[in-house]
Steps between C-alpha positions, in 0.01 A plus 500: 500500500850635534673458159831449677402191707570262214850650439823327597656659812817702446781547754581847610827472319353382171526735203175664410344437162478865366130456431300823549127525547345844496131595544382852416191672629390848396558761231727528190759668726522177698521293182797712394663470838478120473648506155796705619560273804485188291744653252747567787452151645581347162833669530557277800424189287142468625234335283137596520247229587121503532520204743512636851595161631811481281637837598751570777442874474145634523407865462164665536464838339216669685231773475344700783246701305219256598457274802427197280843514341663486850280210607601307193868534582460407864296195393782394262756546776284287727495219250881470496555554875650151554697490178838530662461162671600343173677795343738649754672710234170663394488881510156666509475873429225759500564804292308799376226723642381275779860449605555872517175553696498205744877447552542311835132403501580250218754322717253490785220354290721270297817415702628276220557799274874575458510841327274804476589746228327832432437658161818705508740218578441256217863518392603346832295183459773278348747598780235457772411152371866389493566633854180345641589163351846528644420611857130409534418839656200709410563810300291811437570783255236776477481870421447788740148594590367833365553655847836343575714757330508793260339458155847459353597234753171310457516525120854372503399190692257408218729388220376472147631152402511463120779269383485279195194285553374142435310452170326191636313715750354744250131506396626359169838493319384809305371716793688656789439737788732805541492681839527871444428605858452357847298610802206726543431839673124509449414350849147382415349414839433135409840420343821352650717563193663822628623297796592178320653663186632822655520857360439572134816476301546503116778321318723693258397505127841372403460189724154429364589547137802274534284231663244524220776455237636200686150343513447569127825319432368197688195485271246700707234668287289663769613694809271606784629793700417458870446740786253524790383822338695470178384832352653681796846418355737785532882488477763767436806382303771721349305808604181400315174390661337186358138408541326187376423653162869572446592145602253346256656710221847388599433126483246514216750442216685214670558241229303179565242652736152498350281598790534713810259509791507665839317434831358612746386856446389761754201709376643844603824433302330410171646807321427619159861453381486131607176446308647671195796258524258203507321647193811586299732205573381196301665240728337624812183305576169677501430364843490688837445342837377781724346387834189693614451297825156657570241718329408684822682818598456436874655155468783638278570762770518239771729299271710812455517443127560865427232546234120519467270325259485827306884493472486137379232594250714784364787259462287252306382774271857599439592140417211458250569833332871435461503124444148411375579131451661447842362234732495581868486252788451571865518381859220512763494427864158405643408505866745767600437653844165682506398405143122530484272336240475842339880525484519158346240594240706801403792268430270281285395814312867580427531163322185569302619848405861423401454143375844379615659222292519306822530577875684327774268490793604433864321468829654733756710339775662680784875534465694552827713813486279693256316823587157338443574225754547769769237749393178299424351166586472238232121529530372332177403134572675239291173377340427854380856531362463176318156598352629840384808333349284255308257769382779723374674211329174401328450859376858528374468171319185621326681819386810313390295243305292775322811699413689194379204416274575819302822330383315218322550530126805716547868422443747554788877475526624289783840424652496122527602390853491127450268211583162577657437368854282223351779388270751515789275271705470255215876503454563447870261204499649347180851634425531289191178637338575600141242778508726698728842476352500336165741602225240508221484855366118470466469385856274715732411519861333765717715803559451820699605857439405858589385791290653846509230594754582191716199285410569126519449311176500117448534341164633187328850522353848355489694531831795641303298828469580578863677834524361634172236758411210329328167621363190331631141515370271506803187285482380460854574619859446450871531756778871442521607368153471561132484190278627503147688361207830591337469723195710390207600714201415332165631645179286441194577663156676787670220557755549445870205341676470450878364165601436387854616146566202292580558299820 
């Protein structure tokens, strides 16, 4: 049912209500893009709403990495195709990677869309919305294609948009993303990112350190540095070359920042100096996300990943020798062109050998414009992809559960993020419930936080602990979560005793 059909009609001359609805699909980079756009829209007196039927401005921030993400957006657009019958001042926009890739196709498939904005034109969105509302003409702003100009020209058309952002859009009030680079030059054959995000470009260290200081002043405790291949960061400023290890050292002593993470890493750029920085800088999390994608050299070559399984193994050995307590997670694609059962089993063996903390597993889908789409048929049946996906997920869950069990009986330090999902659901169902926001100092509810190695921990505690570092005694686990109790410090005749709070 169209959520707009119960709305009161507005005349074309009526003032719009400055209610903004935004839906984000995809990676952390997209989440940050949405945060930045919402921050800019608030400057125009817009208010954010989670009710699509109440908004007169609707934005979809899109992803093109997988076909499913695109289908989801086109389905959402289909559900609101008649919305302007009752909301003539409504503006509908599609932004992000799918906008950069599909461009005019979006207008053809969804004629009720007003604006299409690529990844490099986010700063233009407020102006485009105002102009569209004024003249009711479609508008499109996208970057140059990789072959539509010189590297300098193409790179210049992909603008890194990083103004002051909107705290309400962050993962929590105490966590924020910081973009340190945009684009990618790896050109893996399955991936659209080099086309939708443009050439690889790193931001200056001075910009990044200034942004981190600003975020710390806003109460942020944890920053996650973002890049498509974040450890490829390279920038020359004032005659000095900075790599990621240098950047980590620059921001490490920022007052107020307690944790620093960075994603996503490229295996060939996991250098010794970077690992030494992770080892030697206390605020840097002992967590590395390094996608393998496959455990078969033939498949890796078709993917044009630029490394072999032996190279990846050497990298893992370097990680464990330099940062023995580091947790490593990975990505895998199952059902890539020509992947045999033997190739798939080699990927399974990689999980058994390296015992990743977790893995993000995806079924391959053809992406128009990629090298793989033109070179090889998508020859693995969907039911085979689905079976391989389920088998790999089951194996990874076994490994994760076994490794998490080693934490039982240990004490871990977590950065408290806030209420757990279960507590948030209870609060949403009963906003007046005392167990979620009482003023009693002894009051507890279920909270969630993460360890230094990025393991999720849930425990009972006062919601006012959010944003603090807290010690938790672990007493149980699942494949994805550690379960524990807050450790209190009891002084008795000059002796300090650690006591876990019994929940």
